ZAMARGU-4260 file (C-alpha; in steps of 0.2 Angstrom, whole numbers, plus 5000, padded with zeros to 4 digits):
<rodrens>
0) 5213/4976/5279 | 5225/4990/5276 | 5219/5008/5271 | 5227/5005/5253 | 5218/4989/5251
5) 5201/4996/5256 | 5203/5010/5244 | 5207/4997/5230 | 5191/4987/5234 | 5180/5003/5234
10) 5187/5009/5217 | 5184/4992/5210 | 5166/4991/5216 | 5163/5009/5209 | 5170/5003/5192
15) 5159/4988/5192 | 5144/4999/5195 | 5148/5010/5180 | 5151/4996/5168 | 5134/4988/5174
20) 5125/5004/5170 | 5132/5005/5152 | 5145/5019/5157 | 5161/5009/5155 | 5173/5009/5141
25) 5166/5004/5123 | 5169/4985/5121 | 5169/4981/5139 | 5162/4963/5141 | 5144/4964/5147
30) 5141/4982/5142 | 5124/4987/5134 | 5126/5003/5125 | 5111/5016/5122 | 5112/5013/5104
35) 5111/4994/5106 | 5096/4996/5118 | 5087/5007/5106 | 5090/4995/5091 | 5083/4981/5101
40) 5068/4990/5107 | 5063/4999/5091 | 5056/4985/5081 | 5037/4984/5081 | 5023/4974/5073
45) 5015/4985/5059 | 5001/4983/5046 | 5005/4988/5028 | 5003/5007/5023 | 4992/5002/5009
50) 4985/4986/5001 | 4988/4987/4982 | 4980/4972/4975 | 4975/4954/4978 | 4975/4940/4966
55) 4973/4921/4967 | 4986/4908/4964 | 4988/4889/4964 | 4971/4886/4957 | 4963/4898/4970
60) 4971/4889/4985 | 4982/4904/4989 | 4982/4923/4988 | 4996/4935/4982 | 4994/4951/4991
65) 5003/4967/4985 | 5006/4980/4999 | 5016/4996/5002 | 5029/4996/5016 | 5042/5008/5023
70) 5058/5009/5013 | 5074/5019/5015 | 5092/5017/5021 | 5096/5001/5030 | 5083/4987/5034
75) 5066/4995/5036 | 5055/4979/5035 | 5057/4961/5041 | 5046/4946/5045 | 5033/4950/5031
80) 5019/4937/5032 | 5001/4934/5028 | 4990/4922/5037 | 4972/4916/5035 | 4964/4921/5052
85) 4946/4914/5049 | 4932/4910/5037 | 4915/4915/5040 | 4899/4921/5031 | 4907/4919/5014
90) 4922/4929/5018 | 4940/4924/5021 | 4948/4935/5034 | 4967/4938/5031 | 4980/4947/5041
95) 4996/4954/5034 | 5009/4961/5046 | 5028/4964/5046 | 5040/4972/5059 | 5047/4989/5056
100) 5057/5002/5066 | 5047/5014/5077 | 5049/5032/5073 | 5052/5030/5054 | 5060/5047/5051
105) 5073/5044/5064 | 5077/5027/5057 | 5078/5033/5039 | 5063/5023/5033 | 5054/5038/5025
110) 5051/5031/5008 | 5038/5017/5002 | 5040/5002/4991 | 5029/4988/4985 | 5031/4970/4990
115) 5021/4954/4989 | 5016/4941/5002 | 5007/4924/4999 | 4993/4918/5010 | 4990/4899/5009
120) 4971/4896/5010 | 4971/4877/5011 | 4955/4876/5000 | 4950/4886/4984 | 4943/4903/4987
125) 4929/4900/4974 | 4916/4914/4976 | 4921/4920/4993 | 4927/4937/4997 | 4943/4942/5006
130) 4945/4955/5019 | 4963/4961/5023 | 4967/4967/5040 | 4949/4971/5044 | 4949/4984/5031
135) 4949/4982/5012 | 4937/4969/5005 | 4940/4960/4988 | 4929/4949/4978 | 4931/4938/4963
140) 4914/4944/4957 | 4915/4955/4941 | 4934/4953/4941 | 4946/4947/4928 | 4955/4931/4935
145) 4967/4929/4943 | 4964/4947/4950 | 4951/4951/4963 | 4941/4967/4963 | 4941/4979/4977
150) 4924/4983/4984 | 4919/5001/4984 | 4908/5012/4995 | 4893/5004/4988 | 4899/4987/4994
155) 4905/4972/4984 | 4890/4971/4971 | 4897/4978/4955 | 4890/4996/4951 | 4882/4997/4934
160) 4892/5009/4923 | 4884/5026/4925 | 4889/5044/4922 | 4888/5047/4941 | 4900/5052/4954
165) 4898/5035/4964 | 4901/5026/4948 | 4916/5036/4944 | 4923/5032/4962 | 4921/5013/4958
170) 4930/5016/4942 | 4945/5024/4951 | 4945/5010/4964 | 4947/4997/4950 | 4962/5007/4943
175) 4980/5004/4948 | 4982/5021/4956 | 4988/5027/4973 | 4976/5030/4988 | 4970/5048/4989
180) 4969/5050/4970 | 4956/5063/4964 | 4947/5063/4947 | 4940/5075/4935 | 4927/5069/4922
185) 4932/5073/4904 | 4918/5064/4895 | 4905/5050/4898 | 4891/5043/4887 | 4886/5027/4896
190) 4898/5016/4885 | 4914/5026/4887 | 4921/5036/4901 | 4936/5048/4901 | 4944/5053/4918
195) 4959/5063/4922 | 4967/5056/4938 | 4979/5066/4950 | 4989/5059/4964 | 4999/5069/4976
200) 5017/5063/4978 | 5028/5064/4994 | 5035/5053/5008 | 5018/5050/5016 | 5004/5059/5006
205) 4989/5057/5017 | 4989/5075/5022 | 4989/5091/5011 | 5004/5098/5021 | 5014/5082/5022
210) 5027/5087/5008 | 5015/5082/4994 | 5015/5097/4983 | 5020/5087/4968 | 5007/5078/4957
215) 5007/5064/4945 | 4992/5064/4933 | 4986/5052/4920 | 4971/5052/4908 | 4962/5035/4909
220) 4949/5028/4897 | 4936/5016/4903 | 4924/5005/4893 | 4907/4999/4901 | 4905/4981/4905
225) 4892/4972/4915 | 4903/4973/4931 | 4906/4992/4929 | 4918/5003/4921 | 4934/4994/4915
230) 4950/5004/4913 | 4957/5000/4896 | 4971/5012/4892 | 4979/5029/4896 | 4984/5043/4884
235) 4988/5061/4888 | 4988/5068/4870 | 4976/5082/4865 | 4962/5078/4854 | 4958/5061/4847
240) 4973/5057/4837 | 4982/5047/4850 | 4968/5038/4858 | 4960/5033/4841 | 4976/5024/4837
245) 4972/5012/4851 | 4953/5013/4851 | 4946/5020/4835 | 4928/5016/4841 | 4929/5029/4855
250) 4916/5043/4849 | 4925/5058/4843 | 4914/5069/4854 | 4922/5062/4869 | 4940/5066/4864
255) 4939/5081/4851 | 4940/5094/4865 | 4953/5085/4876 | 4968/5096/4881 | 4985/5089/4882
260) 4987/5082/4899 | 4999/5091/4911 | 5008/5077/4921 | 5015/5088/4935
</rodrens>
């Protein structure tokens, strides 16, 4: 082989090595770019950020579970599914998962949206409880069908309505508000309860320094029922005029001194 031919073979081999390592010209057949590799490797199986609510459907033979998942530019969630893992000791154990890009901030998935998934049970739920992702537990006891009631720190047995901190916590758990919501009691007489609820708002508001300086506030009115405090309405007006238009039976002593609610 001549010297020119040897140089040609060596140059071709070197080019082949570069192409195989992803350093060839864009569009070269067989090339794997860094961005394509990252895209293929960045999707991971995740659990929902939060379980919002659980309700029955199809005569109790299925569950509809509302969850919070990442959202943002592009596709942030795929393959959302809920499955029944097992049934034991009066509880149905359910798993909800989806795939989402790792490193959410780099992928642009910095917001949150609510979605629903259906879990087929194969038999009626009846009086059994539901545990979602080995965390939150829901029960039909004391709930208004088709909704299930989220069990609180005192377990799944309904807490009788009391003017106590633990009773207020269960009232908040039974209200459609975000996690980490705080409350301030505005009035309670054993039959009616008034709470001002405040929730931090931001990309991921689990920590005080996570960009959650904004707040959204609501004033909730609750009525005592055998299963506990039942949220009935919201009203942020000062005094009794606004709430008495909806619930004139609310005692004046519980609303007369209410200040106008600052929502921010």
